[in-house]
N, C-alpha and C positions, 0 to 999 in steps of 0.2 A: 504494500500500500504506500502510495506517495504521501509525503508530508510537506505542507506548505508553511513556511515560517511567516509569522506576522510580527509587526513592530510593537504594537500596543498589546494590552492585556486582552482586549476584546475586538471583534470585527463583526460587522453585519453580514448576514448570509449572502445577500446580493453582491456585496463587495468581494467576499471570499470566493464565490463562484467565478467571478470575473478574474480575480487574481490567479486562481487555479486553472484558468483557461477552459472551464467547463461550459461557460456561456460567453457570448460576445458583448451583450448589453443587458440592462435591466429589463428592456422590452422583450428580449428572448426568454427571460426567466418567468414572466407572468403566466404564460400558458402552461409551463411545466409545473409550477406551483399549483395552479388551478386543477390540473389533472392528477395531482398527488404523486408526481414522479420524483420529488425531492424528499430525501429522508435525512434527518439529523439524529445520530445515535440510534438508528433503526426505527425511528418513528417518523411518520409522514409529517412534513412541515409545509404550511401554506403561507407563512409570513416572510416576505422578502427582508424585513427589518429584524428578523430574529438575531439576537446577540449570540455569537459563538465565542468560546474561550478555548485555550490550549487543551488538546486532548479530544475535543469533539470530532466526530467522524461524519462527514457529509457524503451522501451517496446520491448520484444522479444516474439513472438507468443502471448500467453494470459497472460504473466507475466510482470508486470510493477514494476520498482524500481526507487526511487527518490535519487538523489545525495544529501547527507547531509553534 
């Protein structure tokens, strides 16, 4: 599993997905969230602004990335 380092203690889900190159823009993310395709720590997440901290695992389709 790939780990993406963040500078601060927390990062918003939308920002993290762009940083991890899983989406190109926030607009791309909206339909994925609405369809329940994004998971944080194995739970479906529908909020683009969800705060993530180090150790959280974000999954989109079959790709998982850990917040580092």
